[in-house]
N, C-alpha and C positions, 0 to 999 in steps of 0.2 A: 169727616170726609176730607181728603186732600184737595187742595186748590189746583194741583197740577192737571194739565190737560190729559185726557184719557186716550191712550193709544188704541186705534181702531183699524179694522180692515178698510179697504177702499170702498166697501159698501156701508161703512159706518158702524159695524158691530165691534164690541170691545175685544181686544186681544187678552187672552188669559195669561199667556206667557210669551216672552220674546227671547227666551233663553234655551229651552229644551224641546226636543221633538216628542210627540206622543207615540208611545210604543205599546206593544201587546204585553209586555212584562219587563222585568229588570234587564233582561238580555234579548228581549223579543224584537222583531222587525218593526220599523216605523209604520204607523197606521196610515192607510190611504186617506182616511177621513180627517187627517190633520190638515185641514184646508189652509189654516194660517201659515203653515210651513210651505205648502205648495204655492200659495199666493206670493209669498216672499221670494221664493226661488224663481218662479215663473216671471215675475216682474223684472228681476235682475237680468234674466236672459234677454229681455226686450228693452233694456235701458239705452242701447245704442241705436242710432238711426244711420242710414247711409251717409257717409261724408260727401261733401261736395266733390265733384269730379275735378274741378279746378278751384283754386283758392280755398283749399280745405283747412289750412292752418291759419287761424285768424284771431284778432283781438278787437274788442269793442268797447264803446262807452256811450253814454247819453249826454245830451247837452241842449244847446239852443243856438239859433241863428238870429242875428239882429240886423235889420236894415239900417245902413248909415248914409246912403246916398239914393237919390230919386232916379229910378230908371223906368218910370211908368210910361215914358214916351216910346219905349221899346216893347213892353210886355204888359198884358192885363193880368198876369198871374197874381193872385191875392196875396201870396206871401211877400211880394215886393211892393205892395200897394201904398205904403207910407213909411217915411223915415221913423225909426224907433220901434217898428213892429217886430215882435219876437215870435219865433216858430220853434216848436220842439223838434229835436233831431236825434236819430239813432245812427251811430257811425260804426263801421267795421273796416278794419285794415287787414291785409292778408298777403302771404306770398302766393305766387301762381302755381309753382310746381309741387311744393312739398305737401305730403299727406299730413293728416292730423298727427301731432307729436313730432313733426320734423323740426329741426333747429330753426329758431326765428332769424338768427343772424347769418343767413345764407345769401349769396349773390343772386338776386332775382328781382324781377319787377314786383312792385307791391300794389295790391288792390287798394282803392280808396273809395269807399261807398258810403253814401249818406241818404237817409230816409227822412224827408221833411213831412211832418204831420200837419198839413195845411187844412184850412176850413173848407177847401174844395177838393179834398182827397189827398192821397199821398203822392209826393213827387220823389222819385228815386234818382239820385245822381250817381250813376254807377261808373266809376272811372278807375284810373291808376295813378301812380306817382310820377308818371311820364306823360308828356303832352301828345305822344304818338304811340303807335303799336307796330308789331313785326310785319303784319300783313294788312291788306286793304279790302280783301274779299272774304266773306264768311264761308265760302266754299272750301277754303283751305284751313279753317280753324280746327276741325277735328284732327287733321293731319299734323298741324303744328303742335297741338297739345300732346299728341302721342309721342312726339320727339322729346317732350319735356318730362314725360313719365318714364316708366320702367320698361326695359327691353323684355320682350315676351319669353326669351330663353334664359337670359342671365338674371332677370329681375333686378337689374342695376340700372342706374342712370346711364345714358349713352351719349357722350360728347360727339361721337361719330354721327349719330342720328341728328343731333341738333345742328351741327355745322353743315352736314350734308343737305339738310332741308334749307337752311338759311342761304347757302350758296346757290341753290336753285330758285330762290326768291330774293333777288338783289334788293328789292324794296325794303327788306328787313335790316339793311346795314345801318340805317339811321338809328333804329331802336337798339341794335346790338352795340353800337358805339356808346350810347348812353349806359347800357347795361354793364359794359366793361370799364366804364369810367368810374370815378369816385362815387357818383350818384347811384351806382348800381348796388350799393351796400350801405344804406342809411343806418344810423345807430338805433333808431326806434321810430315809431309812428309820428312822434311829436316833431321830429327834425327832418321832415320831408314835405314837399308840396303834394297837392292833389289836383287832378285835372279831369274834366269831363272827357277829354281826349277827342271824342267824336265832334263833328259839327252838328249842333242842334239848331232849332229855330225858336225865335220869339215872335209873338204877334200881339199887337196892341188892340185897344178898344175900337180903333178905326179900321181894323182889318189889314193893317200894314204888317208885312213879314220882314224879319231880319234874321240873318244867319248869325249864330253865336257860338263862342267857345268859353268854357268855364275854367277858371284858374283859382285854386285855393292856395294862397301863399302862406307858408308857415311863419309865425311870428317868433318862433323859438330859434330861428337860424338853421342853416343846413349843417349837419354833422354826419361824418361817414367813417366806416372802418376800412382799413386795408385788409387784404386776405389774412395776413398774419394776426392782426388784432382780432379779427372775427374768430379765427381758430382758437385763440386763447379764451375768448368769451364762451364759445360753444363748449370748450373743455370744462368750464365751470358750471354753465347752465344752458339748457336748450330753450328756456323760456324767458330770455332776456327782454324781449319786446313786451310780453305780458307783464313782467315784473316792473319794468320802467313805467309803462302806461298806468297800471293799477296804482303804483306807489305815488306817482306824480299827482293823480287825482285825489287819492286818499289823503295826501298831505296838503291839499288845497292849491297846488301848483297847476291850475287848469290850463291845458294847452289851447292855443288859439290860432286861427287862420283868418286871413283877410280874403274875401271873395272879390275877384276882378272878373270882368268879362271883356271879350273882344266882340265887337259888333260889326257886321258887314251888311250893307244894304242888299236887299234881295237881288237886284239886277247886277250887282258887282260879280256874282258868281260866274257870269258869262264873259267877264273881262279879265280875270286874273290869269297870269301866265301859268299858274299851277292849278290843279284840280282842288278846289277848296273843300271837297267832300272826301278826299283821300286821307285815310287814317294814318298813313305813314308821313304826312306832311304837317308842318306848322304854318300858321299865318304870320308873316313878318310883323313885328310890333310897330315898325315904322309906317306900315300901311294901315294897320288896325290896332291902335294903341289900347293899352289896358284901361278899363273904366272901373273905378272902385264901386262896390255894391254894398258890402256889409261884413260882419264879423261872425265867425263860427267859434263857439266856445264849448268844449267838452268838459262837463263839470260833475258828472255822476258815474260811479261804477255801478253797473247793473247788480241788483240784489241776487239775481240768479243767472249765471253765465249761460247755461243751456237754454233757458227760457228766452232771453233777450238777444243773445249773440249767435248761438248755434242755430236757433230757430229763425233768425233774421233772414228774410228772403227779399233780395233786391232785384229789380228788373227795370231796364229802360222803358218797358211798356207802361210803367206807372208814371204817367204824366198828367198835368193839370191844365185847365184852360189858360192859354197864354204861353205855353211851352210846347213845342212840337218836334217832329223828326226832320230829317233831311235826306237827300239821295245817297248818303253815306252807306255803302254796301255792308260794311261790318255792323253798323248800327241796325240796319234793317234785319240782319240775321239774328242779332242779339235780342231784338224785340220779341221774337218767338222763342228762342232757345232758352233764355233765362227763366221765363215763367214756366216753361215746360219742365225744366230741371227741378224747379221747386215742387211742382205737382208730383213728380216722381219721388223726391226725397222726403217731403213733409206731408203730402197727402192732398186730396182734392180741395180742401178748404184751408190751405196754408195761410191765406190772407186774413183769416179770422183769429189766428194765434196772436197773443198779446204783442209780440214784437212787430207784427205786420198790420195789425188792426188800425184802420183809419180812426182819427179823432172826430172826423165829420160823419154825418149820417151815411149809412151804407144801405142801399136798396137795390136788389137785383132779383132775378128769377132763377138763379142756379138752384138745382134741385138735388136733394139727397146726397149720396156718396159717403165714403168713409169719413168717420169722425164728424158727422153732422151734429155739432153740439150747440147749435143756436136755432132759433125758430124761423125768422125771416118771413113771417106771414103778414107784416104790415098791419097788424091788429085785425086782419080779416083773412081767415083761412081760405075763402073762396077766390082770393086774388092770387092764384098760383100760375097764371099764364098771362100773356099780353098780346093784343089789347083785351081789356076786360071792362065790365061795367061796374066794378066794385071799388073804384077810386084807387086802384093800384098805381105804383109809380110809372111815369111815362117819360120818354125822351124829351129833351129840351133843345130845340134848334138854336137857341140863343148862344150856345157855346160852340157852334160850328166853326171849325178852323178854316181860314181862307185857303183857297186852292193854291198849290205850288205853281210858280210861274217859270220854273226852269225849262228852257227850250234849247234851241241850238242843236248842234250835231251830237247825237247821243253817244257817238264813238268817243267823244271827249271823256266820258265817264267810264269807258271800257278799256282805258289804256293799260298796256302791259309794260314791260321794262322799257324805260326811256332814260335819257341822260338826266331827266328830272329827278330820278331816284337817287342820284349822286350829288346833286347840287346842295341840298340842305345839309347832309352829313359832311360835305366838304366845308361848308361855312362853319359848322360846329367844330370841325377839326382845326381849321385855320384861325378862326376868330374868337372862339370861346375857350377851348381847352388850353391851359397853360402848359409850358414845357414839362414841368414836373409831373403834372397829371397825365400827360401823354405817356411819360415813362412808366408810371404805375399802370396805365391802361395796357401797354404792351406786355407787361409781365402778367397782368390778369388774363390776357388772351393766352399767353404761353401756358399758364396753369390750366386753363380750360381746354385748350386745343391739343396739348401734348399727347393725350391718349389716342387722338384721331389718326387715321391712316394718312400716308403722304398724299394720296389722291385728293382726299377731302381737304387737307391743309392747303394744297395748291389751288383748289377751286375757290376756297374762301379768300386766300391771299390775292387772287385775281380780282375778286370783288373789291377788296380794299384798295387795290392799285387804281381802280377806276375812280375811287373817291379822291385819293391823293397818293402819289408815289412814296412820300415820306411815311404815310400811314402803313402801307404795305411793308416798307423796308424796316420800320420799327418793330412790327410784329414778327417779321421773318427773323430778325436778329435775336429777338427774345426767344423764339422757338429753337433756334440753333443753339443758344446757350443752355436751354433746358436739355436738349439732346446731348450736349457735351458735359452735362452735370456740373456746370460752373455758374448756374443761375443763382442769384441772390435777390430776393424780393426787396425793393426799396421801402423803407419805413420812415416814419417821422423821427426826428432826433430824440424826442422824449418818449417815443413808442406809445403815445397817448392818442386819444380820439382826434381825428382831423376835422376841422371846421371848414 
């Protein structure tokens, strides 16, 4: 008898043949009772699941997080409890707008999501490669995403919709400035930062709360493509990020990031000149300097991409004792919408899948539903409701989070457009972007905006003028050159990757 494993059906019965269908005769029809054929075809019809509505095109890896600095005075979270402590991590990076199969090297914001498998449950850090976002209120998120997807009539991307929306939401100019700059097109996941973006909170064992921002700084350095360089890459391969990430890890060149946090005492939220919970704003480092926490290392390619990356389900609702939310409106909206998206895409029990299953004990009273492939009866089938007298799991007030102390005028957190929306992008334009990067940004704008109507162009140029007159003038000139067919995109002297 051969030592080879025996091919079976999904029910364990041996396959007779995996080559030919069973027929009624040499030329007869295929028999309906050839169940092995039917099973094989039926399974193939169901191999795909709904792709993510947002961040559909992504790349993932497994690794670890190691604490290098003590921050226990800020948080009781177990994963930060001692220097040297290691926690398993599953990471996924992605573009926002592209569907599955879209080119990796497109100008877009990148998702940067991490799942920490802690002894107190999973903590999901669901962020982007930018410290801010386009909007500050979840009410506008569905509208924003529709502008990034396909037009209902043409089924094409619509620059008209994008800039029309952004012009009506001037708070977006900060993020759009970053998107159109060099950092809007990193060469791969290893050469970009990751941010929690939102304001979260820490709380320690004494019940003290602190507002916090998460910054994962790449140790590989920043590298970016120009539009021309990206076009050449896409002409050769649409999977450049997947190739770079997989090959780096496969060759032992494990990418690393350093985690820093910004910490704000709880009471300071009522003193800052800006709304610290506004997702379109950053906290000045001069006021709240970076504090080093630890190192993230991604060192393993998943054995099965679909199982560990496509099935990965990240949500800000996955938090652990010592880490909490804030009055950030976008964060509050994401707490619901992300988990709900996973229930739709993966099923009722999506968190029991290998990519999402906690390494710590899981005890809950959720019942039945599709794909209930685990027991969850706590060794006592009578304990299926709560409270019960059968020693089923009970809640523990020991982990109660301290109450929020944000008070003051609630209208402060209801602000609409103000000059505050232009101050930080003005500082970015004046103090951070070099002259050569500004020139490239102007041409990136021209390439993106040239299909737009004159009305939409003028509306967005008016927003840029409020940031800085030179900003508006530079983009206007680049657009005029496009319209005159004399535009040339500036590239590096050696036409290689820009760092």
